[in-house]
C-alpha positions in Angstrom: -2.0 24.9 16.3 -1.5 21.1 16.5 0.8 19.1 14.7 0.1 15.4 13.8 3.0 13.0 13.1 2.4 9.7 11.4 4.2 6.5 11.7 4.1 4.0 8.9 4.2 0.3 10.2 5.6 -2.3 7.5 5.8 -6.1 8.1 9.1 -6.9 7.0 10.5 -9.7 5.1 14.4 -10.5 5.8 15.1 -8.1 3.2 13.6 -5.3 5.2 10.8 -5.2 2.8 6.9 -5.6 2.6 6.1 -9.0 2.0 6.3 -9.8 -1.8 3.2 -11.1 -4.0 5.2 -14.5 -4.4 5.9 -14.9 -0.8 2.1 -14.2 -0.4 1.4 -16.6 -2.8 3.9 -19.5 -1.4 2.3 -19.0 2.1 -1.2 -19.6 0.6 0.0 -22.3 -1.9 1.8 -24.0 1.1 -1.2 -23.8 3.6 -3.9 -24.8 0.9 -1.5 -27.8 -0.4 -1.0 -29.0 2.9 -5.0 -28.8 3.3 -5.6 -30.7 0.2 -3.4 -33.6 0.5 -4.9 -34.1 4.0 -8.3 -34.0 2.4 -7.2 -36.3 -0.4 -5.6 -38.6 1.9 -8.2 -39.1 4.5 -12.0 -37.8 3.8 -12.4 -37.4 -0.3 -10.1 -39.9 -1.9 -9.1 -38.0 -5.2 -5.8 -38.2 -6.7 -3.9 -35.5 -5.3 -1.1 -35.6 -7.9 -4.5 -35.0 -10.6 -5.6 -32.1 -8.1 -2.1 -30.7 -8.2 -2.1 -30.4 -12.4 -5.3 -28.8 -12.2 -3.9 -26.0 -9.9 -0.6 -25.8 -12.1 -3.1 -25.8 -15.3 -5.0 -22.7 -13.6 -2.1 -20.5 -13.1 -1.0 -21.5 -16.4 -4.2 -20.2 -18.3 -4.7 -17.3 -16.2 -6.3 -16.5 -13.0 -9.5 -15.2 -11.5 -12.9 -17.1 -12.1 -12.0 -16.9 -15.9 -8.8 -18.8 -15.2 -10.7 -21.3 -13.4 -13.4 -22.0 -16.1 -10.7 -22.0 -18.9 -8.6 -24.3 -17.1 -11.3 -26.8 -16.2 -12.7 -26.8 -19.8 -9.3 -27.7 -21.3 -8.7 -30.1 -18.8 -12.0 -31.7 -19.6 -11.2 -31.5 -23.5 -8.1 -33.6 -22.9 -10.2 -36.0 -20.4 -12.8 -36.6 -23.5 -10.0 -36.9 -25.9 -8.2 -39.5 -23.4 -11.7 -41.5 -23.1 -12.3 -41.6 -26.8 -8.6 -42.8 -27.6 -8.8 -45.1 -25.0 -12.4 -46.6 -25.8 -11.2 -46.9 -29.3 -8.4 -49.2 -28.7 -10.3 -51.1 -25.7 -10.7 -54.4 -27.6 -6.8 -54.5 -29.2 -3.8 -55.4 -27.6 -1.5 -54.1 -30.5 1.2 -51.2 -29.6 0.9 -50.1 -33.1 -2.6 -49.4 -32.6 -2.6 -48.0 -29.2 0.3 -45.5 -30.9 -1.7 -44.6 -33.9 -5.0 -43.8 -31.4 -2.5 -41.9 -29.3 -1.1 -39.8 -32.4 -4.7 -39.0 -33.5 -5.6 -38.2 -30.0 -2.8 -35.7 -30.0 -3.6 -34.3 -33.0 -7.3 -33.8 -31.9 -6.0 -32.0 -28.6 -4.0 -29.3 -30.6 -6.7 -28.8 -33.0 -9.4 -28.2 -30.3 -7.2 -25.6 -29.1 -8.3 -23.4 -31.7 -11.5 -23.1 -29.8 -11.2 -19.8 -27.9 -12.4 -21.1 -24.5 -10.2 -24.1 -24.6 -6.8 -22.7 -26.5 -4.5 -23.7 -24.1 -2.8 -26.8 -25.6 -0.9 -27.5 -22.3 -3.8 -27.6 -20.0 -5.5 -30.1 -22.6 -2.5 -32.4 -22.3 -2.7 -32.1 -18.6 -6.4 -33.3 -18.8 -5.2 -36.3 -21.2 -2.8 -36.8 -18.9 -5.0 -36.9 -15.8 -7.1 -39.6 -17.4 -4.5 -42.2 -18.5 -2.6 -41.7 -15.3 -5.9 -42.3 -13.0 -6.5 -45.2 -14.9 -3.0 -46.5 -14.4 -2.7 -45.7 -11.0 -6.3 -47.0 -10.1 -6.1 -50.0 -12.4 -9.8 -49.0 -13.3 -10.1 -49.4 -17.4 -11.8 -47.1 -19.3 -15.1 -49.1 -19.3 -15.3 -49.1 -16.1 -18.9 -48.3 -14.5 -19.7 -45.9 -11.4 -17.8 -43.6 -9.4 -14.2 -44.9 -10.0 -14.5 -44.4 -13.9 -11.2 -42.9 -14.4 -12.3 -40.0 -16.6 -15.2 -39.2 -13.7 -12.4 -39.2 -11.2 -10.2 -37.1 -13.3 -13.2 -34.8 -14.1 -13.9 -34.0 -10.7 -10.4 -33.6 -9.6 -9.4 -31.2 -12.5 -12.6 -29.0 -11.2 -11.6 -29.5 -7.2 -8.0 -28.5 -8.4 -8.9 -25.8 -10.2 -10.9 -24.3 -7.1 -7.7 -24.9 -5.1 -5.9 -22.7 -7.7 -8.7 -19.9 -7.3 -8.4 -20.4 -3.6 -5.1 -20.0 -3.5 -5.2 -16.4 -5.5 -7.6 -15.2 -3.0 -5.6 -16.5 -0.1 -2.7 -15.0 -1.6 -4.4 -11.5 -2.1 -5.6 -11.6 1.6 -2.3 -12.3 3.1 -0.8 -9.4 1.0 -3.3 -7.3 2.2 -2.8 -8.2 5.8 1.0 -7.6 5.4 0.7 -4.4 3.5 2.3 -1.2 5.0 -0.2 0.7 6.8 -0.4 4.4 8.1 -1.4 5.2 11.8 -1.3 8.7 13.5 0.9 9.0 16.5 -0.4 10.5 19.4 0.6 14.0 20.1 
C-alpha cells in the first residue's frame, strides 16, 4: 500500500499568513499608479490628479464593470453640471452670480442622484471638481474650442481613471491567486 503525503506551500507575509486582499490591492494600485503617472507625464498629458479622483470614484461606487460604468456615468453627470454652471456665468464677473450658479449646480448634483445609474452623489461632485480644477490648472476657459476643452479633458480622464480602477482590481485578484496557498503531492 502506498501512502501519499501532501505539503502546503503558502507564500507568507511578515505575520506568517497568506497575502491579504489589501496587500494584493496595494501592490496592484502601486504598480498601476506608477504606470499612470509615467503615462500622463510623458505620453498622454491627462491631469493625473483627475485620473486618481476617477480611480477613487470607481472604488467608491462599487467595483467590476458595473462599478466602472456607474463611476463614469456619475463623473460625467458632474462634468455636465459643472459645464452648464460655468457657461451660465461666463459673461459675468460677479462673485454673487457665480455663488448662486454654484448653489444651483450643487442642488442639481444631489437631485440627479435620484436616477439609479448616477445615484452616488460624491462621484458626481468629483466630476464637477474635475471640470473646475482642470479649467483652473490648464487656464482653458469653459468656452475653449478643441481638445483642450476642460470638460472634454475631464471626461476622457474620468473614463481612463475608471479603467485604471478596474485594472487594479483585476490585478489584485491575479496577485491574490498567484500568492494563494497551494497543495502539492510530496514524493513518496
